[in-house]
C-alpha positions as CSV (number, residue, x, y, z in Angstrom):
1,M,166.8,0.7,-55.7
2,K,165.1,0.8,-59.1
3,R,162.1,2.7,-57.7
4,I,164.4,5.3,-56.1
5,L,166.2,5.8,-59.4
6,T,162.9,6.2,-61.2
7,V,161.8,8.8,-58.6
8,V,165.1,10.7,-59.0
9,V,165.0,10.7,-62.8
10,T,161.3,11.8,-62.7
11,L,162.2,14.7,-60.4
12,L,165.1,15.7,-62.6
13,L,162.8,15.7,-65.7
14,V,160.1,17.7,-63.9
15,T,162.7,20.3,-62.8
16,F,164.2,20.5,-66.3
17,V,160.8,21.1,-67.9
18,S,159.9,23.7,-65.2
19,I,163.0,25.6,-66.0
20,L,162.3,25.5,-69.7
21,M,158.7,26.7,-69.1
22,I,160.0,29.7,-67.1
23,A,162.6,30.5,-69.7
24,Q,159.9,30.5,-72.4
25,K,157.9,33.2,-70.6
26,A,160.2,36.2,-71.4
27,T,158.5,39.4,-70.5
28,D,159.6,43.0,-70.8
29,V,162.9,42.2,-72.5
30,D,164.6,44.5,-75.0
31,V,167.1,42.2,-76.7
32,L,167.1,38.6,-77.8
33,E,170.7,37.5,-78.6
34,D,171.7,35.7,-81.9
35,G,170.2,32.2,-82.1
36,Q,168.2,32.5,-78.9
37,T,164.7,31.1,-78.5
38,S,162.1,32.7,-76.3
39,G,158.4,32.5,-75.6
40,E,156.1,35.5,-75.9
41,I,157.8,38.9,-75.7
42,N,156.4,42.0,-74.2
43,S,158.8,44.9,-74.3
44,S,158.2,48.3,-72.7
45,G,160.8,49.8,-75.0
46,T,162.5,49.1,-78.3
47,F,163.0,45.4,-79.1
48,T,165.8,43.8,-81.1
49,A,166.2,40.1,-82.0
50,G,169.5,38.8,-83.2
51,A,170.0,36.7,-86.3
52,N,168.4,33.2,-86.2
53,S,166.3,34.0,-83.1
54,I,162.9,32.3,-82.6
55,I,160.0,33.8,-80.7
56,N,157.4,31.2,-80.0
57,G,154.3,33.4,-79.6
58,D,153.4,37.1,-80.0
59,L,155.9,40.0,-80.0
60,V,154.6,43.2,-78.5
61,A,156.8,46.3,-78.1
62,A,155.9,49.8,-77.0
63,K,158.5,51.3,-79.4
64,A,160.3,50.0,-82.5
65,V,160.9,46.3,-83.4
66,T,164.0,45.1,-85.3
67,L,164.4,41.4,-86.3
68,A,167.8,40.4,-87.8
69,S,168.1,38.0,-90.7
70,Y,166.5,34.5,-90.4
71,C,164.3,35.3,-87.3
72,T,161.0,33.6,-86.8
73,V,158.0,34.9,-84.8
74,T,155.3,32.2,-84.6
75,G,152.6,34.7,-83.5
76,K,151.8,38.3,-84.4
77,V,153.9,41.4,-84.1
78,N,152.5,44.7,-82.6
79,S,155.0,47.6,-82.7
80,G,154.3,51.0,-81.2
81,G,157.0,52.4,-83.5
82,A,158.7,51.2,-86.7
83,F,159.2,47.6,-87.6
84,T,162.2,46.3,-89.6
85,S,162.8,42.7,-90.5
86,G,166.0,41.3,-91.9
87,D,166.4,39.1,-94.9
88,S,164.5,35.8,-94.8
89,S,162.7,36.6,-91.5
90,T,159.2,35.1,-90.9
91,V,156.2,36.3,-89.0
92,R,153.5,33.7,-89.1
93,G,150.7,36.0,-87.8
94,S,149.5,39.5,-88.5
95,V,151.6,42.7,-88.1
96,F,150.4,46.0,-86.7
97,V,153.0,48.9,-86.9
98,A,152.4,52.4,-85.7
99,A,155.1,53.9,-87.9
100,D,157.1,52.6,-91.0
101,L,157.6,48.9,-91.9
102,A,160.5,47.5,-93.9
103,I,160.7,43.8,-94.8
104,G,164.0,42.3,-95.9
105,A,164.4,40.3,-99.1
106,H,162.6,36.9,-99.0
107,G,160.7,38.0,-95.8
108,I,157.4,36.4,-95.1
109,I,154.4,37.7,-93.1
110,G,151.6,35.2,-92.9
111,G,148.7,37.4,-91.9
112,N,147.3,40.9,-92.5
113,V,149.5,44.0,-92.2
114,T,148.5,47.4,-90.9
115,V,151.0,50.2,-91.1
116,G,150.8,53.8,-89.7
117,G,153.6,55.0,-92.0
118,D,155.2,53.8,-95.2
119,F,155.5,50.1,-96.3
120,I,158.6,48.7,-98.1
121,S,159.1,45.1,-99.0
122,G,162.4,43.6,-100.1
123,A,162.8,41.5,-103.2
124,N,160.8,38.3,-103.3
125,S,158.8,39.0,-100.0
126,I,155.5,37.4,-99.4
127,I,152.5,38.8,-97.5
128,G,149.8,36.2,-96.9
129,G,147.0,38.7,-96.1
130,N,145.7,42.2,-96.8
131,V,148.0,45.2,-96.5
132,N,146.5,48.5,-95.2
133,V,149.1,51.4,-95.2
134,A,148.5,55.0,-94.1
135,G,151.5,56.2,-96.3
136,T,153.1,54.9,-99.5
137,V,153.6,51.2,-100.6
138,T,156.8,50.1,-102.3
139,L,157.1,46.5,-103.4
140,G,160.5,45.0,-104.2
141,A,161.1,42.9,-107.3
142,G,159.2,39.6,-107.2
143,S,157.3,40.5,-104.1
144,R,153.8,39.2,-103.6
145,I,150.8,40.4,-101.6
146,L,148.3,37.6,-101.7
147,G,145.4,39.7,-100.4
148,S,144.5,43.3,-101.2
149,V,146.6,46.5,-100.7
150,H,145.5,50.0,-99.8
151,S,147.7,53.1,-99.6
152,G,146.3,56.1,-97.8
153,K,148.4,58.4,-100.0
154,G,147.3,56.5,-103.1
155,V,150.9,55.6,-104.0
156,I,151.8,52.0,-104.8
157,S,155.1,51.3,-106.5
158,Y,155.8,47.9,-108.0
159,G,159.3,46.4,-108.6
160,A,159.8,44.1,-111.6
161,G,157.5,41.1,-111.3
162,A,155.8,42.2,-108.0
163,T,152.1,41.2,-107.8
164,V,149.1,42.0,-105.6
165,G,145.8,40.1,-105.3
166,S,143.8,43.3,-105.6
167,V,144.2,47.1,-105.1
168,E,141.6,49.1,-103.0
């Protein structure tokens, strides 16, 4: 009897883990609801993540990407359009954006940032790598870019207390 119970419990655990693994492989989705967790996202359109959402992996969208407040992406973000992150959102990897990028206050990007349009950071944002922008760069008060920054238009505006590792 104990052996049968062990087999049944093992099968239930294997089934549960399999369901979780399938749920973590979200592909071609456009919306992640508030507080949801997902695996890697590949959206063929515009992608929006609700507040407090977590994406465990990379986020790739053919069009614009919007992250609400307190979202986390553990990988990189690649947006075929604009990218907007809400307050206190985190991207642990690099970010590539074909159009404009706006980071909310206290936002964090751990890697390099490449922007095809303009770059705006909210107050007290942190960029861990280099920032290369085709347009203008506007840093909110207290924002920090730990690497270098380059503006294709040669315009970099600093809010009070904003700092950059170096300007190219």
